[in-house]
C-alpha positions as a Markdown table, in Angstrom:
| # | Residue | x | y | z |
|---|---|---|---|---|
| 1 | Met | -2.7 | 15.9 | 17.3 |
| 2 | Pro | -1.6 | 12.3 | 17.5 |
| 3 | Arg | -3.1 | 9.7 | 15.2 |
| 4 | Glu | -3.3 | 6.1 | 16.3 |
| 5 | Tyr | -2.5 | 3.2 | 13.9 |
| 6 | Asp | -1.4 | 0.2 | 15.9 |
| 7 | Lys | -0.6 | -1.8 | 12.7 |
| 8 | Leu | 2.3 | -3.3 | 10.9 |
| 9 | Val | 3.8 | -1.0 | 8.3 |
| 10 | Arg | 6.5 | -1.2 | 5.7 |
| 11 | Asp | 10.1 | -0.8 | 6.9 |
| 12 | Asp | 10.7 | 2.7 | 5.5 |
| 13 | Ile | 7.5 | 4.3 | 6.8 |
| 14 | Pro | 9.1 | 5.7 | 10.0 |
| 15 | Arg | 11.8 | 7.4 | 7.9 |
| 16 | Ile | 9.2 | 8.9 | 5.6 |
| 17 | Ile | 7.2 | 10.1 | 8.6 |
| 18 | Arg | 10.3 | 11.7 | 10.1 |
| 19 | Ala | 11.1 | 13.4 | 6.7 |
| 20 | Ser | 7.6 | 15.0 | 6.9 |
| 21 | Gly | 8.5 | 16.6 | 10.2 |
| 22 | Glu | 6.5 | 14.3 | 12.4 |
| 23 | Thr | 7.6 | 11.8 | 15.0 |
| 24 | Pro | 6.7 | 8.1 | 14.6 |
| 25 | Val | 6.3 | 6.0 | 17.8 |
| 26 | Val | 7.2 | 2.4 | 16.9 |
| 27 | His | 8.4 | -0.9 | 18.3 |
| 28 | Ser | 9.8 | -4.0 | 16.7 |
| 29 | Ala | 7.5 | -7.0 | 17.1 |
| 30 | Asp | 8.8 | -10.2 | 18.6 |
| 31 | Asp | 8.3 | -13.4 | 16.6 |
| 32 | Ala | 4.8 | -14.2 | 17.8 |
| 33 | Glu | 3.5 | -10.6 | 17.4 |
| 34 | Phe | 5.2 | -10.3 | 14.0 |
| 35 | Asp | 3.4 | -13.5 | 12.7 |
| 36 | Gln | 0.1 | -12.2 | 14.0 |
| 37 | Arg | 0.6 | -8.7 | 12.6 |
| 38 | Leu | 1.4 | -10.2 | 9.2 |
| 39 | Arg | -1.8 | -12.2 | 9.2 |
| 40 | Glu | -3.7 | -9.0 | 10.2 |
| 41 | Lys | -1.9 | -7.1 | 7.4 |
| 42 | Leu | -2.9 | -9.7 | 4.9 |
| 43 | Val | -6.5 | -9.3 | 5.7 |
| 44 | Glu | -6.2 | -5.5 | 5.6 |
| 45 | Glu | -4.6 | -5.5 | 2.2 |
| 46 | Ala | -7.0 | -8.1 | 0.8 |
| 47 | Glu | -9.9 | -5.9 | 2.0 |
| 48 | Glu | -8.4 | -2.9 | 0.3 |
| 49 | Phe | -8.0 | -4.9 | -2.9 |
| 50 | Ala | -11.6 | -6.2 | -2.6 |
| 51 | Glu | -12.9 | -2.6 | -2.2 |
| 52 | Ser | -10.9 | -1.0 | -5.0 |
| 53 | Gly | -9.9 | -3.8 | -7.4 |
| 54 | Ala | -6.7 | -1.8 | -8.0 |
| 55 | Thr | -3.6 | -3.8 | -9.1 |
| 56 | Asn | -1.4 | -1.7 | -6.7 |
| 57 | Glu | -3.5 | -3.1 | -3.8 |
| 58 | Leu | -3.0 | -6.6 | -5.2 |
| 59 | Ala | 0.8 | -5.9 | -5.2 |
| 60 | Asp | 0.5 | -5.1 | -1.4 |
| 61 | Val | -1.2 | -8.5 | -0.9 |
| 62 | Phe | 1.7 | -10.1 | -2.8 |
| 63 | Ala | 4.3 | -8.3 | -0.6 |
| 64 | Val | 2.6 | -9.5 | 2.6 |
| 65 | Val | 2.3 | -13.1 | 1.4 |
| 66 | Asp | 6.0 | -12.9 | 0.4 |
| 67 | Ala | 6.9 | -11.7 | 3.9 |
| 68 | Ile | 4.9 | -14.6 | 5.4 |
| 69 | Leu | 6.7 | -17.1 | 3.2 |
| 70 | Val | 10.1 | -15.7 | 4.2 |
| 71 | Arg | 9.2 | -16.0 | 7.9 |
| 72 | Arg | 8.1 | -19.6 | 7.4 |
| 73 | Asp | 11.2 | -20.4 | 5.3 |
| 74 | Glu | 8.9 | -21.4 | 2.4 |
| 75 | Asp | 8.8 | -20.3 | -1.2 |
| 76 | Trp | 6.3 | -19.4 | -3.9 |
| 77 | Glu | 6.9 | -22.7 | -5.7 |
| 78 | Ser | 5.5 | -24.6 | -2.7 |
| 79 | Val | 2.4 | -22.4 | -2.7 |
| 80 | Glu | 2.0 | -22.8 | -6.4 |
| 81 | Thr | 2.3 | -26.6 | -6.0 |
| 82 | Met | -0.4 | -26.5 | -3.3 |
| 83 | Ala | -2.6 | -24.4 | -5.5 |
| 84 | Asn | -2.2 | -26.7 | -8.4 |
| 85 | Glu | -3.1 | -29.7 | -6.2 |
| 86 | Lys | -6.3 | -28.0 | -5.0 |
| 87 | Ala | -7.2 | -27.0 | -8.6 |
| 88 | Ala | -6.7 | -30.6 | -9.7 |
| 89 | Glu | -9.0 | -31.8 | -6.9 |
| 90 | Arg | -11.7 | -29.1 | -7.0 |
| 91 | Gly | -11.1 | -27.0 | -10.1 |
| 92 | Gly | -10.0 | -23.4 | -10.5 |
| 93 | Phe | -11.8 | -20.2 | -10.8 |
| 94 | Glu | -11.8 | -19.8 | -14.6 |
| 95 | Asp | -15.6 | -20.3 | -15.2 |
| 96 | Gly | -17.0 | -17.8 | -12.8 |
| 97 | Ile | -19.3 | -20.2 | -11.1 |
| 98 | Val | -21.4 | -18.7 | -8.3 |
| 99 | Leu | -23.0 | -21.2 | -5.8 |
| 100 | Glu | -26.4 | -19.7 | -4.9 |
| 101 | Arg | -27.6 | -22.5 | -2.6 |
| 102 | Val | -27.7 | -26.3 | -2.1 |
| 103 | Glu | -31.1 | -27.9 | -1.9 |
């Protein structure tokens, strides 16, 4: 019985599926679809990490962010610079502050 996924997967997944005796139905995304699918994949992986807290899920988030950076011809150093600038302006997340409300 067919299972529907309609999501971006890692490059070797079709080979792995074929090795298990099943037939994957795939297509290669064009540029616009690829960018959209990467954003969707980032949310999917972030939700999986939020649910489990497992480091291997965080590694998947890292892999998706890395793919996005490659597509944008950017690097981790530029992201780190932006993160440091935001931290200098607004602080980091070291103190565990939870904003309950503003009155």
